[in-house]
BAVEX-737398 format. One line per 5 residues: their letters; for each residue x, y, z of C-alpha. Coordinates in steps of 0.25 Angstrom, whole numbers, plus 5000, padded with zeros to 4 digits. Last residue first. Example, Ala and Ser with C-alpha at 12.3 -4.5 7.8 and 13.67 -1.06 7.14 Angstrom:
BEGIN
sa) 5055:4996:5029; 5049:4982:5031 .
% end
This chain:
BEGIN
xxxxx) 4882:5057:5125; 4886:5054:5111; 4876:5061:5101; 4886:5063:5090; 4884:5074:5080 .
xxxxx) 4897:5081:5081; 4901:5095:5080; 4904:5103:5068; 4919:5099:5066; 4926:5100:5052 .
xxxxx) 4935:5091:5045; 4944:5095:5033; 4957:5089:5036; 4971:5091:5029; 4983:5089:5039 .
xxxxx) 4994:5099:5040; 4992:5104:5054; 4987:5089:5058; 5001:5084:5054; 5001:5077:5040 .
xxxxx) 5001:5062:5036; 5014:5057:5030; 5017:5046:5040; 5003:5041:5038; 5006:5038:5024 .
xxxxx) 5019:5031:5027; 5011:5022:5037; 5013:5023:5052; 5020:5013:5062; 5022:5020:5076 .
xxxxx) 5032:5013:5084; 5043:5024:5084; 5032:5034:5088; 5029:5026:5101; 5015:5022:5101 .
xxxxx) 5004:5028:5111; 4999:5037:5099; 4999:5049:5108; 4994:5060:5098; 5001:5073:5099 .
xxxxx) 4991:5080:5088; 5000:5092:5086; 5013:5083:5086; 5007:5075:5074; 5011:5061:5076 .
xxxxx) 5000:5054:5068; 5001:5062:5055; 4987:5066:5051; 4979:5060:5040; 4971:5062:5027 .
xxxxx) 4963:5053:5018; 4954:5060:5008; 4960:5054:4995; 4959:5040:5002; 4944:5040:5005 .
xxxxx) 4941:5029:5015; 4926:5028:5016; 4918:5035:5026; 4911:5031:5039; 4923:5023:5044 .
xxxxx) 4924:5011:5053; 4937:5008:5060; 4945:4995:5062; 4958:4993:5070; 4966:4981:5071 .
xxxxx) 4978:4982:5080; 4992:4975:5082; 5003:4975:5093; 4994:4985:5100; 4996:5000:5100 .
xxxxx) 4992:5003:5086; 4991:5017:5081; 4978:5024:5077; 4973:5035:5068; 4961:5044:5065 .
xxxxx) 4960:5058:5060; 4947:5064:5064; 4936:5072:5055; 4926:5061:5054; 4922:5055:5067 .
xxxxx) 4931:5044:5074; 4923:5034:5082; 4932:5027:5092; 4930:5012:5095; 4932:5006:5109 .
xxxxx) 4934:4990:5109; 4943:4991:5121; 4949:4977:5118; 4951:4980:5104; 4959:4992:5107 .
xxxxx) 4959:5008:5107; 4967:5018:5112; 4961:5032:5109; 4967:5045:5105; 4960:5058:5101 .
xxxxx) 4967:5068:5094; 4965:5083:5093; 4966:5092:5081; 4951:5096:5082; 4945:5093:5096 .
xxxxx) 4935:5104:5097; 4932:5102:5082; 4933:5114:5074; 4940:5107:5062; 4938:5092:5063 .
xxxxx) 4952:5085:5063; 4951:5078:5076; 4962:5068:5077; 4960:5053:5080; 4968:5043:5087 .
xxxxx) 4967:5028:5090; 4978:5021:5098; 4977:5006:5095; 4975:4993:5102; 4973:4979:5096 .
xxxxx) 4962:4972:5089; 4949:4977:5083; 4951:4992:5086; 4940:5001:5083; 4938:5014:5075 .
xxxxx) 4925:5020:5071; 4928:5031:5060; 4922:5043:5054; 4928:5046:5041; 4930:5059:5033 .
xxxxx) 4928:5058:5018; 4921:5072:5017; 4930:5075:5023; 4945:5072:5024; 4949:5058:5028 .
xxxxx) 4956:5054:5041; 4969:5047:5046; 4979:5048:5057; 4982:5037:5055; 4986:5023:5057 .
xxxxx) 4998:5020:5066; 5004:5006:5068; 5012:5005:5081; 5008:4991:5084; 5002:4983:5073 .
xxxxx) 4990:4987:5063; 4978:4980:5058; 4968:4990:5051; 4953:4990:5048; 4944:5000:5041 .
xxxxx) 4929:4999:5040; 4921:5008:5030; 4907:5013:5028; 4903:5017:5043; 4890:5024:5043 .
xxxxx) 4888:5034:5054; 4876:5041:5060; 4883:5047:5072; 4873:5051:5084; 4883:5044:5093 .
xxxxx) 4876:5033:5101; 4864:5031:5092; 4873:5031:5079; 4883:5021:5086; 4871:5012:5090 .
xxxxx) 4865:5012:5077; 4878:5010:5069; 4883:4999:5078; 4898:4997:5078; 4907:4988:5086 .
xxxxx) 4896:4979:5092; 4903:4971:5102; 4906:4956:5105; 4916:4950:5115; 4923:4937:5118 .
xxxxx) 4916:4923:5120; 4917:4924:5135; 4909:4937:5135; 4909:4951:5130; 4899:4960:5124 .
xxxxx) 4907:4974:5122; 4898:4986:5121; 4906:4995:5111; 4914:5008:5115; 4914:5019:5104 .
xxxxx) 4923:5030:5106; 4920:5044:5101; 4924:5055:5092; 4913:5065:5088; 4918:5077:5096 .
xxxxx) 4932:5074:5102; 4931:5073:5117; 4928:5059:5116; 4914:5052:5117; 4912:5038:5121 .
xxx) 4901:5030:5114; 4897:5017:5120; 4891:5005:5112 .
% end
């Protein structure tokens, strides 16, 4: 497993070691001990979420307020997506900025999203299946979100506006300037080299 830092403190990519031969491939998607040793993060995932969506489906940008915030480890089982996170941690050097990553089942790259980020994705392929591990349970009363097309965030979703399919609930999400969030930033404890 390889850990790749981003410019966002605590947000990083996880590239598994792929064992491939004439039968296909095998890889360890997550190993608690290896993850802890490489990142310095002692995490326990308690919930896996999985979705299937077709081209243009937008899910997000979602998060839960503290103390119910969720760290996530996201990967694509099939297809291709644009995954986006927005840093909502006050005093973070990347507060209010978005990070975008194209992900696919062919690349196998995962993204670790720490608590304090809004998260969402849009499907680029005909169909995509996405799974993500969470370190806290879903708590509907604490769920919040950001409107995906906030001009201040200026996110390039790589799908034409007329092709985006979004839930009625997500259409009503607020802009960043009007959103409720209560995350703070006090540095991060990762030991990524």
